[in-house]
C-alpha positions in Angstrom: 0.1 -0.1 0.1 1.2 2.9 -1.1 1.6 6.1 1.8 -1.4 8.1 2.7 -0.8 11.6 2.7 -3.9 13.2 3.5 -3.9 12.3 7.7 -0.8 15.0 8.4 0.0 13.1 11.0 3.2 15.5 13.4 6.1 14.1 14.8 4.8 15.6 18.1 1.6 13.4 17.8 3.3 10.4 17.1 5.6 10.4 20.3 2.4 11.9 22.3 0.8 8.6 20.8 4.4 6.3 21.9 4.4 8.0 25.3 0.5 7.2 25.6 1.2 3.1 24.9 4.0 2.7 27.0 2.1 4.4 29.7 -0.8 2.1 29.0 1.0 -1.5 28.5 3.5 -1.0 31.4 3.8 -4.7 33.4 6.4 -6.6 34.7 8.1 -9.3 33.2 11.1 -11.4 33.9 14.0 -10.1 32.9 16.8 -12.7 32.0 20.2 -12.4 32.2 23.4 -14.6 31.8 25.8 -14.6 34.2 29.7 -15.1 33.0 30.6 -15.7 36.8 28.7 -18.9 37.4 29.0 -22.8 36.5 25.2 -23.7 36.4 24.2 -26.8 38.4 21.7 -29.6 37.4 19.0 -28.0 38.9 20.0 -24.3 38.4 18.5 -21.4 35.7 20.6 -21.9 32.7 20.9 -21.6 28.9 21.9 -25.1 27.3 23.7 -27.8 29.2 22.8 -31.0 31.2 18.8 -30.5 32.1 17.5 -32.0 35.1 14.7 -35.0 34.1 12.3 -37.1 36.1 13.4 -40.5 35.5 9.3 -41.7 35.4 8.9 -39.7 32.2 9.4 -40.3 28.8 12.4 -38.0 27.5 11.4 -35.7 24.6 13.0 -36.8 21.3 11.9 -35.7 17.8 10.0 -38.2 14.9 13.0 -39.8 14.3 13.9 -40.8 17.8 16.3 -37.8 18.2 16.8 -36.7 21.6 16.1 -33.0 22.1 18.5 -30.6 23.3 17.9 -28.0 26.5 17.1 -24.7 25.3 16.4 -23.0 28.8 15.7 -24.6 32.3 13.7 -22.3 35.0 13.6 -23.5 38.3 10.5 -21.6 39.7 10.8 -22.5 43.4 11.3 -19.3 45.5 11.1 -17.2 42.2 9.8 -13.6 43.3 6.3 -13.2 41.8 5.5 -9.9 39.2 2.1 -9.1 41.0 0.7 -7.8 37.6 -3.4 -6.6 37.1 -4.1 -9.1 34.5 -3.0 -12.1 37.3 -1.2 -14.4 34.3 1.6 -15.6 36.3 3.8 -18.6 35.6 3.1 -21.6 38.4 4.6 -21.1 42.0 6.6 -24.5 41.9 8.5 -26.7 40.2 10.7 -26.7 37.3 9.8 -25.3 33.2 12.2 -26.3 30.4 12.4 -25.9 26.8 13.5 -28.2 24.1 14.6 -28.0 20.3 15.2 -30.6 17.5 18.9 -30.8 16.7 18.3 -29.4 12.9 19.1 -26.1 11.2 16.2 -24.5 12.3 16.2 -25.6 15.7 13.4 -27.6 15.4 11.0 -24.7 14.0 8.9 -26.1 11.5 7.1 -23.0 9.0 4.3 -25.9 7.6 3.0 -26.6 11.1 3.2 -23.2 13.0 1.4 -21.1 10.4 -1.3 -23.8 10.6 -1.4 -23.7 13.8 -1.2 -27.5 14.0 1.3 -27.3 16.8 -0.3 -30.2 19.4 1.5 -32.8 18.0 4.6 -30.8 16.8 7.6 -32.9 17.8 10.3 -30.1 16.9 9.9 -28.5 20.2 8.4 -28.9 23.5 8.0 -26.8 27.1 8.0 -29.5 29.9 7.1 -28.9 33.5 8.0 -30.8 36.5 5.5 -30.1 39.3 8.0 -31.1 41.7 11.5 -31.5 41.5 13.4 -34.6 42.7 16.6 -33.3 44.2 18.1 -36.8 44.7 18.4 -37.1 41.2 22.1 -37.2 39.8 24.1 -35.8 36.7 25.1 -39.6 35.9 21.5 -40.7 36.2 20.5 -38.1 33.3 24.0 -38.9 31.1 22.5 -42.7 31.3 19.4 -41.5 29.6 21.6 -41.0 25.8 20.6 -37.9 25.5 22.8 -35.2 23.6 23.5 -31.3 25.7 24.5 -28.5 23.5 28.1 -29.3 23.6 27.7 -32.4 22.0 26.1 -31.4 18.8 27.7 -29.2 16.3 26.8 -25.1 16.5 24.9 -24.8 13.5 22.0 -26.6 14.8 21.5 -25.2 18.0 21.4 -21.6 18.8 23.2 -21.8 22.2 26.6 -21.8 21.6 27.8 -22.5 25.3 25.9 -23.6 28.5 25.8 -20.5 30.6 24.0 -19.8 33.8 21.3 -17.0 34.4 19.7 -14.7 36.5 16.3 -13.7 36.6 14.7 -10.7 38.3 12.5 -8.2 37.5 12.0 -5.3 35.4 9.4 -2.7 33.7 8.2 -3.3 30.1 5.9 -2.3 27.6 4.8 -3.0 24.4 6.6 -2.9 21.2 6.5 -1.8 17.6 7.1 -4.8 15.9 3.9 -7.1 17.7 0.8 -7.1 16.1 -1.1 -5.0 18.7 1.0 -2.2 18.2 -1.0 -0.6 14.7 -4.3 -1.4 16.5 -3.9 0.4 19.9 -1.8 3.1 17.6 -4.9 3.9 15.2 -7.2 4.2 17.6 -5.5 6.6 19.9 -4.6 8.9 17.1 -8.8 8.9 16.9 -9.1 9.1 20.4 -6.6 11.8 21.1 -6.4 14.1 17.7 -9.8 12.9 16.2 -7.6 11.2 12.9 -10.5 8.4 12.0 -8.2 5.7 9.3 -9.2 2.8 8.3 -8.8 -0.5 9.9 -6.3 -2.3 7.2 -4.0 0.5 7.0 -0.3 0.3 8.3 1.3 3.1 10.8 3.3 3.0 8.7 1.1 3.4 5.9 -0.3 7.0 6.9 3.2 8.3 8.3 5.7 10.5 6.0 9.0 9.1 5.6 10.8 11.5 8.0 8.7 10.0 10.9 9.3 6.5 9.6 12.6 7.3 10.4 12.4 9.1 13.4 10.9 5.4 14.6 14.1 3.5 13.5 16.1 5.7 15.2 14.5 5.5 17.7 14.3 1.8 18.1 18.2 1.8 16.7 19.3 3.7 19.5 16.9 1.4 22.3 18.4 -1.7 21.1 21.9 0.1 21.3 21.8 1.5 24.8 20.3 -2.6 26.1 23.4 -3.9 24.2 25.8 -1.6 25.8 24.1 -2.7 29.2 24.7 -6.3 28.3 20.9 -6.1 28.2 19.5 -8.3 25.9 15.5 -9.3 25.7 15.5 -12.1 27.4 13.0 -12.9 29.3 9.5 -14.2 30.6 6.0 -12.8 30.3 6.4 -9.7 29.0 6.3 -8.6 25.0 7.6 -10.7 22.0 10.1 -8.6 20.2 10.7 -9.7 16.4 13.5 -8.7 13.2 10.8 -9.4 11.1 7.1 -10.1 11.7 4.8 -11.2 14.3 3.5 -14.9 12.9 0.3 -13.8 14.6 -0.4 -10.9 12.2 -3.5 -11.6 10.3 -3.5 -15.2 11.9 -6.9 -15.5 14.4 -5.9 -18.9 15.1 -2.6 -18.2 16.1 -3.2 -14.5 18.2 -4.8 -17.2 20.8 -0.9 -17.8 22.3 -1.3 -14.1 24.0 1.5 -14.8 26.5 5.6 -14.4 26.3 5.8 -17.8 27.4 10.0 -17.2 27.3 12.1 -15.1 24.5 15.5 -15.7 24.0 17.6 -13.4 21.9 20.9 -13.8 20.3 23.5 -12.3 23.0 27.0 -11.8 22.1 29.7 -10.2 24.4 33.4 -8.8 23.0 34.5 -10.4 26.1 33.2 -13.4 26.3 32.2 -14.2 23.0 29.2 -15.3 21.5 26.7 -17.4 23.1 23.4 -17.3 21.6 22.7 -16.8 17.8 19.4 -17.5 16.1 20.6 -17.7 12.5 21.6 -14.2 11.6 21.4 -12.6 15.2 17.4 -13.3 15.0 15.1 -13.9 18.2 13.5 -16.8 19.3 9.7 -17.2 21.0 7.4 -19.2 23.1 4.0 -18.5 22.9 1.1 -19.8 25.6 -2.7 -19.7 26.1 -3.3 -17.5 29.4 -5.9 -20.2 30.2 -3.7 -23.0 29.6 -0.6 -21.1 31.5 -3.1 -20.9 34.3 -4.2 -24.6 34.1 -0.4 -25.7 33.9 -0.8 -27.2 30.5 2.3 -26.9 28.5 1.2 -28.8 25.9 0.0 -26.3 22.8 2.8 -23.7 22.5 3.6 -21.7 19.7 7.4 -21.3 19.1 8.8 -18.8 16.4 12.4 -17.2 15.5 13.0 -15.4 12.9 16.8 -13.4 11.8 17.5 -10.6 9.9 
């Protein structure tokens, strides 16, 4: 769609709406940072490595029978609670794990995820252990004959090396790459300035090029500040970020996946070298429906990753 100049939207109006969106959508998330000074144990929070496993359960495997590899492990015991107004929260105890198949797409299936046939997808899996048996040993886990981060070729997993992680609560707000941003922007444009735009229009279709460039510069500055302080976009329960587009946009079936269960960014540190790389510096996400999360049902998950 060509840009429509008839709306005459100013930079000041756009900045006012952006501030309003930040305030309206502000909430807490579990921000995740890599801890380079600690080696994670079997029961610890981590990216990659040897997972804890309940020996009474069948270990997750792909359609060929090969073991999935651990992407992330979060121990929920003692986790500080978010206390957001929407009441959506992680389980109070236990352990949450994220696995992917070992291949060049990290277990992602474009056809299945686009068509929303996700429950039987064997390329990835989220596992919840309501209780953790701390008597299980590393030797018992290794006896299951499973692959870990260190066992697979680097091009087949985004996790370059096992890393300890720390979780803490931070404020966040809706980002421009989330499919809900455009609708909220147009709604506020009407409410605050009386400018009515057809729903099928994208925000960028109605903005002048200089405003578009301003928004790009703002986003680049935001990313640079995050990376400068080592605050990559790893989190749980916040809003999703994308390097290309939100797969839920225009897909009613996928829009039921309204909670970001986990987001892992590409994370590269000059001092400690690259730790995580999704293709060409992309982002990975796991989504769940809020009712499934409330009921501790982790069988229906939307997994997505994209890169530049």
